[in-house]
TORKOL-4160 file (C-alpha; in steps of 0.2 Angstrom, whole numbers, padded with zeros to 4 digits, m for minus):
85
<pt num="1" X="0000" Y="0000" Z="0000"/>
<pt num="2" X="0014" Y="0012" Z="0004"/>
<pt num="3" X="0022" Y="0009" Z="m0013"/>
<pt num="4" X="0006" Y="0014" Z="m0021"/>
<pt num="5" X="0005" Y="0030" Z="m0011"/>
<pt num="6" X="0023" Y="0034" Z="m0015"/>
<pt num="7" X="0020" Y="0031" Z="m0034"/>
<pt num="8" X="0004" Y="0042" Z="m0033"/>
<pt num="9" X="0013" Y="0057" Z="m0024"/>
<pt num="10" X="0029" Y="0056" Z="m0034"/>
<pt num="11" X="0019" Y="0057" Z="m0050"/>
<pt num="12" X="0031" Y="0047" Z="m0060"/>
<pt num="13" X="0017" Y="0040" Z="m0070"/>
<pt num="14" X="m0002" Y="0039" Z="m0068"/>
<pt num="15" X="m0008" Y="0024" Z="m0058"/>
<pt num="16" X="m0022" Y="0021" Z="m0070"/>
<pt num="17" X="m0009" Y="0012" Z="m0081"/>
<pt num="18" X="m0009" Y="m0002" Z="m0068"/>
<pt num="19" X="m0028" Y="m0003" Z="m0068"/>
<pt num="20" X="m0028" Y="m0003" Z="m0087"/>
<pt num="21" X="m0015" Y="m0016" Z="m0089"/>
<pt num="22" X="m0020" Y="m0027" Z="m0074"/>
<pt num="23" X="m0025" Y="m0042" Z="m0085"/>
<pt num="24" X="m0008" Y="m0042" Z="m0094"/>
<pt num="25" X="0001" Y="m0040" Z="m0078"/>
<pt num="26" X="m0008" Y="m0055" Z="m0070"/>
<pt num="27" X="m0006" Y="m0065" Z="m0086"/>
<pt num="28" X="0013" Y="m0062" Z="m0087"/>
<pt num="29" X="0015" Y="m0067" Z="m0068"/>
<pt num="30" X="0006" Y="m0083" Z="m0071"/>
<pt num="31" X="0016" Y="m0088" Z="m0086"/>
<pt num="32" X="0032" Y="m0083" Z="m0078"/>
<pt num="33" X="0028" Y="m0094" Z="m0063"/>
<pt num="34" X="0024" Y="m0109" Z="m0073"/>
<pt num="35" X="0041" Y="m0106" Z="m0083"/>
<pt num="36" X="0050" Y="m0104" Z="m0066"/>
<pt num="37" X="0043" Y="m0120" Z="m0060"/>
<pt num="38" X="0047" Y="m0129" Z="m0076"/>
<pt num="39" X="0065" Y="m0123" Z="m0074"/>
<pt num="40" X="0066" Y="m0129" Z="m0056"/>
<pt num="41" X="0059" Y="m0146" Z="m0061"/>
<pt num="42" X="0073" Y="m0148" Z="m0075"/>
<pt num="43" X="0086" Y="m0142" Z="m0063"/>
<pt num="44" X="0081" Y="m0154" Z="m0049"/>
<pt num="45" X="0080" Y="m0168" Z="m0062"/>
<pt num="46" X="0097" Y="m0165" Z="m0070"/>
<pt num="47" X="0108" Y="m0157" Z="m0057"/>
<pt num="48" X="0100" Y="m0158" Z="m0039"/>
<pt num="49" X="0108" Y="m0147" Z="m0025"/>
<pt num="50" X="0108" Y="m0161" Z="m0012"/>
<pt num="51" X="0104" Y="m0179" Z="m0010"/>
<pt num="52" X="0087" Y="m0174" Z="m0004"/>
<pt num="53" X="0077" Y="m0176" Z="m0020"/>
<pt num="54" X="0065" Y="m0188" Z="m0028"/>
<pt num="55" X="0057" Y="m0191" Z="m0045"/>
<pt num="56" X="0041" Y="m0201" Z="m0043"/>
<pt num="57" X="0040" Y="m0204" Z="m0062"/>
<pt num="58" X="0023" Y="m0194" Z="m0063"/>
<pt num="59" X="0028" Y="m0178" Z="m0072"/>
<pt num="60" X="0012" Y="m0169" Z="m0066"/>
<pt num="61" X="0015" Y="m0174" Z="m0048"/>
<pt num="62" X="0033" Y="m0170" Z="m0048"/>
<pt num="63" X="0030" Y="m0153" Z="m0057"/>
<pt num="64" X="0018" Y="m0147" Z="m0044"/>
<pt num="65" X="0025" Y="m0156" Z="m0028"/>
<pt num="66" X="0043" Y="m0152" Z="m0033"/>
<pt num="67" X="0058" Y="m0163" Z="m0035"/>
<pt num="68" X="0070" Y="m0155" Z="m0023"/>
<pt num="69" X="0066" Y="m0150" Z="m0005"/>
<pt num="70" X="0078" Y="m0136" Z="m0004"/>
<pt num="71" X="0083" Y="m0130" Z="m0022"/>
<pt num="72" X="0099" Y="m0119" Z="m0023"/>
<pt num="73" X="0107" Y="m0110" Z="m0037"/>
<pt num="74" X="0125" Y="m0107" Z="m0031"/>
<pt num="75" X="0124" Y="m0098" Z="m0014"/>
<pt num="76" X="0106" Y="m0093" Z="m0018"/>
<pt num="77" X="0092" Y="m0103" Z="m0008"/>
<pt num="78" X="0077" Y="m0102" Z="m0020"/>
<pt num="79" X="0065" Y="m0109" Z="m0007"/>
<pt num="80" X="0069" Y="m0095" Z="0005"/>
<pt num="81" X="0069" Y="m0082" Z="m0008"/>
<pt num="82" X="0052" Y="m0086" Z="m0015"/>
<pt num="83" X="0044" Y="m0090" Z="0002"/>
<pt num="84" X="0050" Y="m0074" Z="0010"/>
<pt num="85" X="0044" Y="m0063" Z="m0003"/>
């Protein structure tokens, strides 16, 4: 809420743009999340971060349930990053 107020009072752009493009914003977020989950599935299947991973053989189940318990990319813990946002 404070971000919306800051944008409103700074007058960087009219807030009606967000309202006008809300469908496109939500659609882009949905597609981006599906692609992100697919990349996590591929990463977990090909290069797991730890020994705590499992592939059941059912793509749909593994896609939505997850392959790795704590996926990491380098030093970045993806589960903590996504859950804490």
